[in-house]
C-alpha positions in Angstrom: 0.0 0.0 0.0 2.8 2.4 0.9 4.6 1.7 -2.4 1.3 2.1 -4.3 0.3 5.4 -2.8 3.5 7.1 -1.9 5.9 6.2 -4.7 7.0 9.4 -6.4 6.2 9.9 -10.1 6.7 12.7 -12.5 4.3 15.6 -12.1 4.2 17.0 -15.6 0.5 16.1 -16.0 -0.5 17.8 -12.8 1.5 21.0 -13.7 -0.1 21.2 -17.2 -3.6 20.6 -15.8 -3.1 23.4 -13.3 -2.4 25.8 -16.2 -5.5 24.6 -18.2 -7.7 24.4 -15.1 -6.7 28.0 -14.0 -7.5 29.3 -17.5 -10.9 27.6 -17.5 -12.0 28.7 -14.1 -11.0 32.3 -14.9 -13.0 32.0 -18.1 -16.0 30.7 -16.1 -15.9 33.7 -13.8 -15.4 36.4 -16.5 -17.8 34.6 -18.9 -20.6 34.7 -16.3 -20.3 38.5 -16.5 -20.0 38.9 -20.2 -22.7 36.4 -21.2 -25.2 37.9 -18.9 -25.5 34.7 -16.8 -24.6 36.6 -13.6 -27.1 39.3 -14.3 -29.9 36.9 -15.1 -29.2 34.5 -12.3 -27.9 36.4 -9.3 -28.2 40.2 -9.8 -31.6 41.0 -11.3 -33.6 38.4 -9.5 -34.9 39.2 -6.0 -34.5 35.6 -4.8 -32.1 32.9 -6.0 -33.2 29.6 -4.5 -30.1 28.8 -2.5 -29.3 25.3 -1.3 -31.5 24.7 1.8 -29.6 25.8 4.9 -27.5 28.4 3.2 -30.0 31.3 3.3 -27.4 33.7 4.6 -25.8 33.6 1.1 -28.7 35.7 -0.1 -26.9 38.6 1.5 -24.3 38.4 -1.3 -26.8 38.9 -4.0 -26.9 42.1 -6.1 -24.6 44.4 -8.2 -21.6 43.9 -5.9 -21.4 40.4 -7.3 -19.8 41.9 -10.5 -16.8 42.8 -8.4 -17.0 39.4 -6.7 -16.7 37.6 -10.0 -13.9 39.8 -11.3 -11.9 39.0 -8.1 -12.7 35.3 -8.6 -11.5 35.5 -12.2 -8.2 37.1 -11.1 -7.7 34.2 -8.7 -8.2 31.9 -11.6 -5.5 33.6 -13.5 -3.2 33.4 -10.5 -3.9 29.6 -10.4 -3.0 29.3 -14.1 0.3 31.2 -13.5 1.0 29.4 -10.3 1.2 32.7 -8.4 0.4 32.4 -4.7 -1.1 29.1 -5.8 -2.3 27.7 -2.6 -4.0 30.9 -1.4 -5.4 31.6 -4.9 -6.8 28.1 -5.3 -8.4 28.1 -1.8 -9.8 31.6 -2.4 -11.4 30.6 -5.7 -12.7 27.3 -4.2 -14.4 29.2 -1.3 -15.8 31.9 -3.6 -17.1 29.4 -6.2 -18.6 27.2 -3.4 -20.6 30.2 -2.2 -21.8 30.9 -5.8 -22.7 27.2 -6.2 -24.7 27.1 -2.9 -26.3 30.5 -3.6 -28.6 29.3 -6.4 -30.2 26.2 -7.9 -32.2 27.6 -10.8 -29.2 27.2 -13.1 -28.1 23.9 -11.7 -25.4 22.2 -13.8 -23.3 19.2 -13.0 -20.1 20.9 -14.2 -20.6 23.6 -11.5 -20.6 20.8 -8.9 -17.6 19.1 -10.5 -15.7 22.4 -10.7 -16.3 23.0 -7.0 -15.0 19.5 -6.1 -11.9 19.9 -8.3 -11.2 23.4 -6.9 -11.0 21.9 -3.4 -9.0 18.9 -4.5 -6.5 21.0 -6.4 -6.1 23.3 -3.4 -4.4 20.5 -1.5 -2.2 19.3 -4.4 1.4 20.4 -5.1 0.5 21.7 -8.6 2.9 24.7 -8.4 6.2 22.9 -8.0 7.1 23.5 -11.6 6.3 25.9 -14.4 4.9 28.5 -12.0 5.7 31.9 -10.7 5.9 30.5 -7.2 8.7 28.2 -8.2 10.5 31.0 -10.0 10.2 33.3 -7.0 11.1 30.6 -4.6 13.3 27.9 -6.3 13.3 25.9 -3.1 9.9 24.5 -3.7 10.8 23.3 -7.2 10.2 19.6 -7.6 9.7 17.5 -10.8 7.8 14.8 -8.8 4.7 14.1 -6.8 3.4 11.1 -4.8 1.3 8.7 -6.8 -1.8 9.3 -4.6 -2.2 12.7 -6.2 -2.7 11.2 -9.6 -5.0 8.4 -8.3 -7.5 10.7 -6.6 -7.9 12.8 -9.7 -8.4 9.7 -11.9 -10.9 8.2 -9.3 -12.9 11.4 -9.2 -13.2 11.5 -13.0 -14.1 7.8 -13.1 -16.9 8.2 -10.5 -18.4 11.1 -12.6 -18.4 9.2 -15.8 -19.6 5.9 -14.4 -22.6 7.4 -12.7 -23.4 9.5 -15.7 -23.6 6.3 -17.8 -25.6 4.2 -15.3 -28.1 7.0 -14.9 -29.0 6.7 -18.6 -30.1 3.1 -18.3 -33.8 3.8 -18.3 -36.4 3.2 -21.0 -36.9 6.8 -22.2 -33.2 7.1 -22.9 -32.7 3.6 -24.2 -35.4 4.0 -26.9 -33.7 7.3 -27.9 -36.8 9.4 -27.2 -35.0 11.7 -24.8 -32.1 12.5 -27.2 -34.7 13.1 -29.9 -36.6 15.5 -27.6 -33.4 17.4 -26.9 -32.5 17.7 -30.6 -35.9 19.2 -31.4 -34.8 22.4 -29.8 -31.7 22.5 -32.1 -33.5 22.8 -35.4 -32.5 26.4 -35.8 -28.8 25.6 -35.6 -26.9 26.8 -38.7 -25.6 23.9 -40.9 -26.3 21.1 -38.4 -29.8 21.8 -37.3 -31.5 19.5 -39.8 -28.8 16.8 -39.4 -29.6 16.6 -35.7 -33.2 15.7 -36.4 -32.3 12.4 -38.1 -33.4 9.3 -36.3 -30.1 7.5 -36.5 -28.4 10.6 -34.9 -30.8 10.3 -31.9 -29.9 6.5 -31.5 -26.2 7.3 -31.8 -26.4 10.0 -29.1 -28.3 7.6 -26.8 -25.8 4.7 -27.0 -22.6 6.5 -27.7 -23.4 8.5 -24.6 -23.8 5.4 -22.5 -20.8 3.6 -23.8 -18.5 6.7 -23.8 -19.2 7.5 -20.1 -18.8 3.8 -19.2 -15.6 3.1 -21.1 -13.6 6.3 -21.6 -11.6 5.9 -18.4 -10.7 2.3 -19.0 -9.8 3.2 -22.6 -7.5 6.0 -21.4 -5.9 3.8 -18.7 -4.8 1.1 -21.2 -1.8 2.2 -23.2 -3.0 0.4 -26.4 -6.3 2.2 -26.5 -5.2 5.5 -25.0 -4.8 7.4 -28.3 -8.1 6.1 -29.6 -9.8 7.1 -26.3 -8.4 10.6 -26.6 -9.5 11.1 -30.2 -13.0 9.8 -29.2 -13.0 12.1 -26.2 -12.1 15.2 -28.2 -14.8 14.5 -30.8 -17.4 13.7 -28.1 -16.8 16.8 -26.0 -16.5 19.2 -28.9 -19.9 17.8 -30.2 -21.4 18.5 -26.8 -19.9 22.0 -26.7 -21.3 22.9 -30.1 -24.7 21.2 -29.7 -25.5 21.7 -26.0 -23.4 24.9 -25.3 -22.5 23.8 -21.7 -19.7 26.2 -21.0 -16.2 25.1 -19.9 -17.2 21.5 -19.0 -16.3 19.9 -22.4 -12.9 21.5 -22.4 -12.2 20.6 -18.8 -13.1 17.0 -19.7 -10.7 17.0 -22.6 -8.0 18.3 -20.2 -8.5 15.2 -18.0 -6.4 13.4 -20.6 -3.4 14.9 -19.0 -3.7 12.5 -16.2 -3.5 9.5 -18.4 -0.7 10.1 -21.0 2.8 9.2 -19.9 5.0 11.9 -18.4 7.5 11.3 -21.3 4.9 12.2 -23.9 3.7 15.2 -22.0 7.2 16.5 -21.2 8.3 16.1 -24.8 5.2 17.8 -26.3 4.7 20.6 -23.8 7.6 21.1 -21.4 10.7 20.0 -23.2 12.9 22.0 -20.7 11.4 20.3 -17.6 13.4 17.7 -15.8 11.8 14.2 -16.3 11.6 12.4 -13.0 12.3 8.7 -13.2 13.8 7.8 -9.8 10.7 6.3 -8.3 11.4 6.9 -4.6 9.0 5.8 -1.9 8.6 8.6 0.7 6.1 7.9 3.4 4.9 11.2 5.0 4.3 11.6 8.7 0.7 12.5 8.0 0.1 9.3 6.0 -2.9 8.1 8.0 -4.5 11.5 7.8 -4.2 11.6 4.0 -5.6 8.1 3.7 -8.4 8.8 6.1 -9.5 12.1 4.6 -9.6 10.8 1.1 -11.2 7.5 2.1 -14.1 9.4 3.7 -14.3 11.8 0.8 -14.7 9.0 -1.8 -17.1 7.0 0.3 -19.3 10.1 0.2 -18.8 10.6 -3.5 -19.8 6.9 -4.2 -22.7 7.0 -1.7 -24.4 10.3 -2.6 -25.4 9.3 -6.1 -27.0 6.1 -4.7 -29.2 7.8 -2.2 -32.2 8.1 -4.5 -32.6 4.3 -4.4 -33.5 4.7 -0.7 -36.2 7.2 -1.4 -39.8 6.3 -2.1 -40.8 6.6 -5.8 -39.0 7.4 -9.0 -36.3 10.1 -8.9 -37.3 11.2 -12.4 -40.6 12.2 -11.0 -39.8 13.3 -7.4 -36.4 14.9 -8.1 -35.4 13.6 -4.6 -31.7 12.6 -4.8 -31.2 14.0 -8.3 -28.6 16.7 -7.4 -25.0 15.8 -6.6 -25.5 12.5 -8.4 -24.1 13.0 -11.9 -27.5 12.6 -13.5 -26.7 14.6 -16.6 -29.2 15.6 -19.3 -31.6 12.8 -18.6 -35.0 14.3 -19.0 -37.0 17.3 -19.9 -39.6 18.6 -17.5 -42.1 21.5 -17.6 -44.8 22.5 -15.2 -47.8 24.7 -14.5 -48.1 26.3 -11.1 -50.9 28.2 -9.3 -50.2 29.4 -5.7 -52.9 30.2 -3.2 -52.6 31.8 0.3 -55.1 31.4 3.1 -55.2 34.0 5.8 -55.3 31.9 9.0 -57.2 34.6 10.9 -60.0 35.3 8.4 -60.0 32.0 6.6 -60.0 33.9 3.2 -58.1 32.0 0.5 -57.0 33.7 -2.7 -54.6 33.3 -5.6 -51.1 34.6 -5.1 -48.9 36.3 -7.7 -45.7 34.5 -6.9 -43.9 35.7 -10.0 -43.3 39.1 -8.5 -41.0 37.5 -6.0 -38.8 35.8 -8.6 -36.9 36.4 -11.8 -37.9 34.8 -15.1 -35.3 32.0 -14.8 -36.4 31.2 -11.2 -40.1 31.3 -12.1 -39.5 28.7 -14.8 -37.3 26.4 -12.6 -39.7 26.4 -9.5 -42.5 24.7 -11.3 -40.9 21.2 -11.4 -38.6 21.0 -8.4 -40.1 20.1 -5.0 -37.4 21.8 -2.9 -37.9 25.0 -4.9 -41.6 24.8 -4.4 -41.1 24.3 -0.6 -38.6 27.3 -0.5 -41.1 29.4 -2.4 -43.8 28.6 0.2 -41.4 29.6 3.0 -40.5 32.8 1.1 -44.2 33.7 0.7 -44.9 33.1 4.3 -42.0 35.3 5.3 -43.1 38.1 3.0 -46.6 38.0 4.2 -45.5 37.9 7.8 -43.6 41.1 7.3 -46.9 42.6 6.2 -48.6 41.4 9.4 -50.3 38.4 7.8 -50.1 34.8 9.0 -50.9 32.7 6.0 -51.0 29.1 4.8 -49.6 28.4 1.3 -51.1 25.9 -1.0 -49.9 24.9 -4.5 -51.7 23.5 -7.5 -48.9 22.1 -9.6 -48.9 20.0 -12.8 -45.7 18.5 -14.2 -44.9 17.0 -17.7 -42.0 14.7 -18.1 -40.2 14.2 -21.5 -42.9 15.9 -23.4 -45.6 13.6 -22.2 -48.9 14.8 -20.5 -49.4 16.9 -17.4 -50.1 15.1 -14.1 -50.7 16.6 -10.6 -47.4 16.9 -8.8 -48.0 18.4 -5.4 -50.8 17.7 -2.9 -52.9 20.9 -3.2 -54.4 20.4 0.3 -51.0 20.6 2.1 -49.8 23.8 3.6 -46.2 23.8 2.3 -45.3 26.7 4.5 -45.8 24.7 7.6 -44.0 21.6 6.3 -40.3 20.8 7.3 -37.7 19.9 4.7 -35.9 16.5 5.1 -32.9 16.2 2.8 -32.7 12.4 3.3 -36.4 11.5 3.5 -39.3 11.3 1.1 -41.9 14.1 1.3 -45.4 12.7 1.2 -46.8 16.0 -0.2 -45.2 15.0 -3.5 -47.9 13.0 -5.2 -47.0 9.4 -6.2 -45.7 9.1 -9.8 -48.4 8.0 -12.2 -47.7 4.6 -13.9 -48.0 6.2 -17.3 -46.4 9.6 -16.6 -44.1 9.1 -19.6 -47.0 8.5 -22.0 -47.3 10.9 -25.0 -50.4 13.0 -25.6 -52.8 11.7 -28.3 -52.6 13.8 -31.4 -55.9 14.8 -32.9 
């Protein structure tokens, strides 16, 4: 075990990944400003649907977030340059974690993965070469790193891809109807719009997606298939970038290849002046048990969290319970209709409530299909009304459509959601049971 974990290997892959990763996270921060994502998601909206329990992050909301993201982008550049690396990486990780926990209406798996990688990278010796830190302080220069550094990065990537594949093993994906549904929204794309509507393309997306996620890490680990795996990876992720426009995630995924190619290849191609480490020393650190313990707990959580929905009552595709933090990527399309009523507890008067005035456009669309967002909206309404001197109950009449099927009742309209408690690891009975035929398609007249 000591030899397996603490044998020193060349660190060229880690050093190069730091440069690419720093550039990407800086792009994420500055891009949020220039694309309008920050304005739409966190500045213009009066309420952001933070992760439950992190309500205090609402205090960060507003125009000052523009400065916040500029500072975060600068830390990303510092990471890329290897300048004050440890401080810069921890600072970006902390700031991005706040952004991630601050809002759920633009939930994206790559936001979660980026947060995890930021914290992992913060504890890795990624600035020991090709960095301003090493130039300023030559004493930290080191062409090597312990093998556990490489192993935790590969294992993290493997977990992501494996769960992403397994999550697609359900009928609506296997019969290619979900990919077909996604492609319907791409008809307007220049040059490729009509091509994406072909039936064989939908089937290819369905099964290439399953097989790629399941096999790409084994392909990259085996030397004989590594180049093939890399070529497939580049094509797959560039296709996703063009078609689905999901930000930096495809390029970060391509950069993962740096963990698999041999140090000799990477050093020859990218850092020819770097010393190639080949001594293979085994150096056991004094904090060996702490390192093993921390990462063992971390990966047990990473493996366990995506499985939790199996312990909830009903289907996660319907209830959404256990969906987040589980690498369930682009699996379904949902839309909903929502009507909110408030009942004054003193007078007994029940009336329709205009909830849209409390939310931005993006948040108003997202709330209709997510039970935790519906619960948070009920708490928000109760608080707003309490500030006016009104003690109210909040009822919701909500219909949800899955994968372009038909609408079914989603929330028990007789339950006062404002008086309910939220249980992160327990099913909520006010979510109505999933209909047996909720995936059925509407009859065309």
